[in-house]
DOMARLO-404050 format. One line per field, with one value per residue (C-alpha): x, y, z; residue in one letter. Coordinates in steps of 0.2 Angstrom, whole numbers. Layout:
<recs>
px = [X; ...]
py = [Y; ...]
pz = [Z; ...]
resn = [A; ...]
</recs>
This chain:
<recs>
px = [-2; 13; 21; 6; 6; 22; 20; 5; 16; 26; 13; 4; 21; 22; 6; 7; 25; 16; 1; -11; -25; -22; -27; -14; -7; 0; 18; 15; 6; 22; 33; 24; 21; 40; 44; 33; 43; 42; 25; 17; 28; 22; 2; 6; 10; -5; -12; -7; -18; -33; -38; -53; -57; -40; -37; -25; -13; -10; -9; 5; 13; 12; 19; 36; 37; 52; 53; 72; 71; 87; 91; 89; 105; 111; 108; 88; 91; 95; 85; 69; 76; 81; 63; 56; 63; 62; 45; 47; 63; 74; 93; 95; 115; 110; 103; 114; 132; 134; 121; 128; 126; 124; 108; 104; 89; 78; 59; 49; 41; 58; 73; 84; 99; 110; 115; 122; 115; 123; 121; 132; 114; 114; 99; 90; 82; 69; 65; 51; 55; 53; 39; 32; 16; 14; 20; 9; -7; -4; 0; -15; -25; -19; -25; -42; -43; -34; -49; -62; -54; -46; -55; -59; -42; -46; -45; -46; -63; -79; -69; -67; -73; -55; -60; -63; -49; -37; -46; -42; -26; -23; -30; -18; -2; -6; -5; 12; 17; 10; 26; 17; 5; 18; 23; 8; 8; 22; 18; -1; 10; 21; 8; -3; 12; 21; 16; 26; 41; 52; 43; 49; 48; 63; 62; 53; 61; 44; 52; 60; 50; 40; 26; 45; 56; 54; 69; 70; 84; 95; 92; 105; 101; 97; 82; 70; 71; 91; 91; 111; 117; 103; 107; 125; 121; 110; 92; 81; 71; 55; 53; 55; 45; 31; 33; 31; 16; 8; 12; 4; -11; -12; -11; -25; -37; -34; -27; -38; -20; -8; 7; 2; 19; 27; 42; 58; 64; 53; 56; 73; 79; 91; 94; 85; 68; 56; 59; 44; 51; 40; 24; 20; 8; -4; -20; -34; -50; -67; -72; -86; -75; -64; -75; -82; -67; -65; -78; -74; -58; -66; -81; -68; -57; -77; -81; -97; -103; -117; -109; -95; -107; -115; -98; -96; -112; -109; -93; -96; -104; -114; -113; -126; -144; -134; -139; -136; -139; -125; -111; -117; -112; -95; -93; -97; -85; -71; -73; -74; -53; -50; -62; -47; -34; -27; -28; -9; -11; -22; -14; -23; -16; -20; -40; -42; -37; -49; -64; -60; -61; -76; -84; -79; -87; -102; -102; -96; -80; -71; -67; -53; -42; -48; -36; -22; -24; -26; -7; 1; -4; 3; 18; 21; 18; 31; 45; 38; 41; 58; 61; 50; 41; 31; 23; 4; -5; -21; -15; -9; -26; -34; -27; -28; -47; -48; -37; -47; -64; -54; -51; -68; -75; -88; -94; -109; -112; -113; -123; -136; -137; -141; -154; -164; -162; -168; -182; -188; -188; -197; -211; -211; -213; -227; -236; -231; -247; -261; -249; -251; -270; -273; -265; -274; -291; -288; -280; -298; -309; -300; -291; -275; -263; -243; -233; -220; -208; -201; -185; -187; -173; -167; -168; -185; -188; -183; -191; -211; -204; -205; -219; -229; -222; -225; -244; -248; -241; -249; -266; -263; -259; -275; -284; -277; -282; -299; -303; -297; -308; -323; -319; -315; -333; -340; -341; -333; -319; -306; -299; -286; -287; -305; -302; -306; -289; -289; -293; -279; -268; -274; -269; -251; -247; -251; -245; -228; -227; -230; -215; -202; -206; -205; -188; -183; -187; -178; -163; -161; -160; -148; -137; -137; -135; -120; -113; -116; -107; -96; -88; -73; -57; -42; -25; -15; -2; -12; -7; 10; 13; 10; 16; 32; 47]
py = [0; 13; 9; 14; 29; 32; 29; 40; 55; 53; 54; 65; 77; 75; 80; 96; 99; 100; 111; 96; 105; 120; 110; 93; 96; 81; 84; 86; 72; 64; 70; 66; 49; 47; 55; 42; 28; 14; 4; 24; 23; 7; 12; 27; 15; 4; 22; 28; 13; 22; 34; 31; 41; 53; 66; 61; 76; 66; 46; 56; 61; 46; 34; 45; 36; 25; 6; 8; 8; 6; -13; -24; -29; -46; -54; -51; -59; -77; -76; -76; -89; -100; -98; -101; -117; -124; -126; -139; -147; -139; -132; -116; -122; -138; -129; -115; -113; -96; -82; -63; -52; -35; -34; -30; -24; -16; -9; -8; -25; -35; -36; -45; -55; -64; -82; -99; -114; -131; -136; -119; -113; -94; -89; -71; -75; -62; -62; -53; -41; -46; -39; -31; -39; -29; -14; -15; -18; -5; 10; 3; 4; 21; 27; 23; 30; 48; 46; 48; 64; 72; 87; 84; 90; 102; 98; 79; 79; 71; 62; 46; 34; 34; 20; 10; 14; 9; -7; -13; -7; -18; -31; -28; -24; -45; -54; -44; -50; -69; -74; -92; -80; -73; -90; -96; -79; -83; -99; -95; -82; -92; -104; -93; -86; -102; -100; -85; -88; -71; -69; -77; -77; -82; -101; -104; -115; -120; -130; -118; -105; -102; -88; -76; -81; -83; -90; -90; -89; -75; -65; -54; -44; -25; -15; -12; 7; 6; 9; 12; -5; -14; -5; -7; -27; -28; -26; -20; -6; -5; -23; -25; -8; -19; -36; -26; -17; -32; -45; -33; -31; -51; -53; -41; -42; -64; -69; -56; -59; -45; -38; -23; -15; -16; 0; -4; -13; -25; -30; -37; -42; -57; -68; -61; -63; -52; -56; -51; -53; -46; -54; -47; -35; -44; -36; -48; -45; -52; -63; -51; -36; -41; -43; -28; -19; -28; -20; -3; -2; -8; 6; 19; 14; 14; 33; 23; 36; 24; 8; 16; 23; 5; -1; 12; 10; -9; -9; 5; 5; 22; 30; 42; 43; 40; 53; 43; 59; 68; 53; 52; 72; 68; 55; 62; 78; 63; 55; 70; 72; 58; 59; 68; 55; 39; 22; 26; 44; 38; 35; 21; 25; 44; 39; 26; 39; 53; 40; 35; 57; 56; 40; 52; 67; 55; 47; 29; 21; 6; -12; -13; -22; -8; 6; -7; -9; 11; 12; -2; 6; 22; 13; 5; 20; 27; 12; 16; 34; 28; 14; 15; 31; 27; 12; 14; 4; 7; 2; -14; -18; -15; -27; -39; -35; -37; -52; -61; -56; -67; -82; -82; -82; -96; -94; -106; -98; -81; -85; -93; -77; -67; -79; -80; -60; -58; -69; -59; -43; -49; -57; -41; -32; -40; -33; -14; -10; -17; -8; 8; 6; 3; 20; 29; 21; 29; 44; 47; 41; 53; 39; 43; 45; 51; 52; 68; 66; 84; 92; 109; 119; 129; 145; 145; 136; 152; 165; 154; 154; 173; 176; 167; 173; 191; 185; 181; 195; 205; 198; 199; 219; 221; 210; 222; 239; 230; 227; 242; 253; 243; 247; 265; 265; 261; 272; 260; 266; 271; 282; 290; 306; 303; 284; 269; 263; 246; 253; 266; 250; 241; 256; 261; 241; 241; 255; 250; 235; 244; 254; 241; 229; 244; 248; 234; 232; 246; 242; 225; 233; 246; 233; 221; 237; 242; 223; 222; 240; 242; 260; 263; 269; 275; 269; 282; 277; 277; 295; 295; 282; 294; 311; 321; 321]
pz = [0; 3; -13; -22; -12; -17; -34; -34; -27; -41; -52; -45; -46; -64; -69; -57; -66; -84; -76; -86; -79; -92; -106; -113; -130; -140; -134; -118; -118; -124; -111; -99; -102; -106; -88; -77; -85; -96; -90; -95; -112; -118; -115; -123; -140; -137; -135; -153; -161; -156; -171; -171; -155; -153; -163; -175; -167; -152; -160; -173; -159; -147; -163; -157; -142; -141; -132; -124; -107; -93; -94; -81; -73; -81; -63; -66; -82; -77; -61; -76; -86; -71; -63; -80; -83; -66; -69; -80; -73; -85; -81; -95; -93; -103; -117; -119; -123; -119; -116; -121; -106; -114; -122; -141; -135; -119; -120; -108; -106; -110; -116; -128; -127; -140; -136; -142; -138; -138; -153; -161; -165; -164; -156; -147; -130; -126; -108; -99; -85; -68; -59; -74; -72; -55; -58; -73; -64; -51; -63; -72; -56; -51; -68; -65; -49; -56; -71; -56; -47; -60; -68; -87; -96; -112; -125; -121; -113; -119; -134; -124; -109; -101; -89; -106; -115; -98; -98; -117; -114; -97; -109; -124; -113; -106; -122; -125; -108; -111; -122; -127; -135; -145; -148; -155; -167; -174; -178; -186; -197; -203; -209; -216; -225; -231; -249; -249; -256; -251; -235; -219; -200; -189; -183; -165; -153; -147; -134; -124; -123; -109; -103; -98; -109; -129; -141; -157; -173; -172; -187; -197; -211; -217; -211; -223; -224; -227; -242; -245; -238; -248; -265; -260; -259; -276; -271; -282; -269; -280; -281; -262; -259; -271; -262; -245; -247; -259; -240; -228; -240; -243; -224; -221; -236; -239; -217; -209; -198; -200; -191; -182; -177; -197; -194; -200; -184; -187; -205; -210; -229; -228; -243; -256; -241; -230; -212; -200; -184; -164; -166; -151; -157; -171; -178; -181; -194; -190; -206; -206; -204; -217; -232; -226; -226; -245; -249; -243; -254; -270; -268; -265; -281; -290; -282; -276; -263; -257; -256; -245; -234; -232; -227; -215; -207; -208; -201; -183; -170; -166; -147; -154; -163; -184; -195; -211; -223; -213; -215; -234; -236; -228; -239; -255; -248; -245; -262; -271; -267; -274; -291; -302; -297; -303; -292; -290; -285; -269; -249; -243; -226; -229; -236; -222; -207; -218; -215; -196; -193; -203; -192; -175; -181; -185; -167; -175; -169; -177; -171; -161; -177; -190; -178; -178; -196; -197; -188; -199; -213; -210; -206; -222; -231; -222; -226; -246; -244; -239; -251; -266; -264; -283; -274; -272; -259; -266; -283; -277; -267; -282; -290; -278; -279; -297; -297; -283; -294; -309; -299; -293; -310; -313; -331; -328; -313; -319; -333; -323; -313; -326; -334; -315; -316; -335; -332; -315; -326; -339; -325; -317; -333; -338; -323; -326; -339; -324; -311; -322; -327; -307; -301; -316; -310; -291; -296; -308; -292; -280; -270; -275; -262; -262; -244; -245; -235; -233; -224; -223; -222; -205; -211; -219; -201; -191; -204; -201; -183; -182; -193; -180; -167; -172; -175; -160; -153; -163; -160; -141; -143; -153; -139; -127; -134; -141; -122; -115; -126; -119; -102; -104; -113; -95; -81; -68; -51; -48; -64; -69; -77; -81; -86; -78; -72; -80; -96; -93; -89; -102; -114; -107; -109; -125; -133; -123; -133; -150; -144; -139; -154; -168; -159; -158; -178; -183; -172; -180; -196; -192; -184; -200; -212; -202; -201; -220; -225; -210; -212; -219; -210; -215; -208; -198; -210; -226; -230; -226; -242; -254; -245; -254; -243]
resn = [M; S; D; Q; K; S; R; L; R; E; I; T; A; V; L; H; R; Y; Q; I; T; R; G; V; T; P; E; K; L; R; L; I; L; E; D; L; G; P; T; Y; V; K; L; G; Q; I; M; S; L; H; S; D; I; L; P; K; A; Y; C; D; E; L; M; K; L; T; S; D; A; K; P; M; P; F; S; E; V; E; T; V; I; D; E; S; Y; K; R; R; G; I; D; Y; H; D; I; F; E; K; I; N; E; T; P; I; G; S; A; S; I; A; Q; V; H; R; A; T; M; K; D; G; S; D; V; I; I; K; V; R; R; R; G; I; Y; T; T; M; K; R; D; I; D; L; L; H; K; A; V; R; V; L; P; A; V; P; P; L; K; N; I; V; D; L; D; M; V; L; D; E; L; W; E; V; A; Q; E; E; M; D; F; T; R; E; A; A; N; M; Q; E; F; A; E; K; N; R; S; I; V; Y; V; T; T; P; E; L; Y; Q; E; Y; S; T; H; H; V; L; V; M; E; Y; I; D; G; W; P; I; N; D; A; E; S; L; K; A; N; G; Y; D; L; D; E; I; G; Q; K; F; A; N; N; F; L; K; Q; V; M; D; D; G; F; F; H; A; D; P; H; P; G; N; V; T; I; R; D; G; K; I; V; W; L; D; M; G; M; M; G; R; L; T; E; R; D; R; K; I; M; V; R; G; V; K; S; I; A; M; H; D; I; S; K; V; T; D; A; V; L; D; L; G; D; F; W; A; K; P; D; R; D; A; L; Y; N; D; I; R; D; F; L; Q; T; Y; Q; S; K; G; M; G; D; I; D; L; A; D; A; M; Q; E; L; M; D; I; M; K; Q; N; H; M; S; M; P; H; G; M; T; M; L; A; R; G; L; T; Q; V; E; G; V; L; A; A; I; S; P; D; T; S; M; M; E; I; A; Y; S; R; L; M; E; E; A; I; H; D; L; D; V; E; E; E; A; S; H; A; A; R; K; M; F; R; M; I; S; N; G; S; E; I; P; S; L; T; S; E; I; M; K; E; Y; L; R; G; K; G; K; M; T; L; D; L; K; P; D; P; E; L; T; A; V; I; D; R; A; V; R; N; L; V; I; G; L; C; I; T; G; L; L; V; G; S; S; I; I; C; A; T; N; N; G; P; K; I; F; G; I; P; M; L; G; F; I; G; F; F; I; A; V; A; A; I; F; Y; F; T; S; R; F; F; I; R; K; W; L; K; H; R; R; E; N; P; P; K; R; K; K; K; N; E; R; S; I; F; K; K; R]
</recs>
C-alpha cells in the first residue's frame, strides 16, 4: 500500500509539473508519459492505435514514443530464465552454451539477448522484465483512480471513456507480456505465409519458450529502410517495396491476421527474403469485418458513395443517434477529393484516416482490429516513402481485388445468375401495364395518395417561426387595445385622468409593447446594415505612403 502511495505521489508531481489542468497538447502528453517511465511509454504506444477516438495529432505524437528503457541487470535476466525453466524441471545451462550479458535491445516489457545453444545455433532470448506484471497492474489501477478524481482536461474531455480505454490497454498489455501467445502468433503467421517464397519468419524454439522466455533464431540482415546497404548489396528497392506492400495487404485482405507494428525495426531483408520480426502485437479482423473492409476499398476505388456509406455503417458502432444523410454528405465530399486522381495517386493510409475522422464526426467508433490496421498502414507507407516512393498501396490493393474477382469467376454460375435476373425482369415487366392502369383508376376516382417526406431548410423554419411569433404578439396587443376600449366606455372606478384605471393600464401596456417591438425592429435593421456595410476607416499610416517628403 505504501508503494502505491509513493507511486501516486510521483505521478501527481509529474502532472503538477506539466500543469495538466491548463490543457494537454500532443507534445505535452508524450513528454508526461516519457517522464512517468517505461510502463506509461508502453501504454502510450498502445493508445496511439486509437485513431478512431483520439485526435490524429495525439496519435501521431504518441507514435514517436520509443521502447528504449534502462536494461535489467544481467543477474535479473538469469534469475527470470532460471525460474522459468525450473518450473519445467530444466536447467538452462544444459541448453545454452553462452548468453551475452549485453542486451541487443531493452524495452518496457522485455529485453533481448543474443545467445549460443549447445549445438552451436545462434539464437536470441527474449526475457520478460521481472515484476513487470505487478508494476503495470498497479499503474493501471492508479490511472483508474486518477480518472475519477481529476477534472476534465481540455481538449481531451468528452472525447472518450477513459476507463474503457484503460481496460483495453491492460488487456493488450497482458497479451504482450505472455510470450506463449507471441509464440502462437509466430506459428500462425508462418503457416499463413508458407506459400509466399519471398517472406519468412525466424525459426521458433517452441520447446524452450515459456510465458516469460521466448527463444528464436537470430536474424542477421538489413532493416528494410536501409536503402544504401540494400542497394550496395544488389537489391532492387522498388521490388522490395512492392513485395512488402503486397504481402502486408495479403495479410489484411486474405488472412485477416496481420502484423500491427510493421516499423523498420521489425522488418529485415536477408537472403532475398522479407523477414517479419516481433509478433507480440498482431491485428485480427473477423471474417465479417474483413469482407466489409474489402467491399469498402473496392467502393472507394469505384467512387461509389452509397456503397462506401453502407460499408462504414456496417463496420462502425454508434454512440449517438446516426444521421445517414450527414454521413452520406461527408463521404461524398471525401470521395470528391479523389475523383480526379488515378489509382496510383491515392494514399491508402491517408484515405483510411480520413474515413476514421468522418466516423468520429458522426459519433462512430471502429473495431479494434481496424484501428490497429490504420496504424499499420501508416507505418508501411512510411517505409515505402523511404525506399520506393512510386509504389502505391491503393493500386496494389485494387489489383488484388481484380485478380480475386477473376480467380473466383464462375462463368456457368454467372450466366445462370444473369438468366435468373432477366427472367425476373420479364416477369415483373409484364405487370407494369396493369399496375399503371390501377394507379390511373385510383387517381380518377380521387383515391390516389402520395406520401411526402419534407425536410425544411433551417433558415426557412426560423423565418416561419418568427412570423408566427409576431402574429401571436400582434393579436395579443390588438386584443388588449379592444378590451381596454370597452372598459373605457364604462363608468367604473377608480379612474386615472377621468379614464377607468383598468382601461388606462391596458392602453399603457399596449402602447409600450408597440413602442418596444417597433424600436427593436428598426434597431435590428440598423445593426444588420452596419454589419453588411462597415464604415471604411483609413489607417494612420495610409496617407504617409503617398506623402511627398
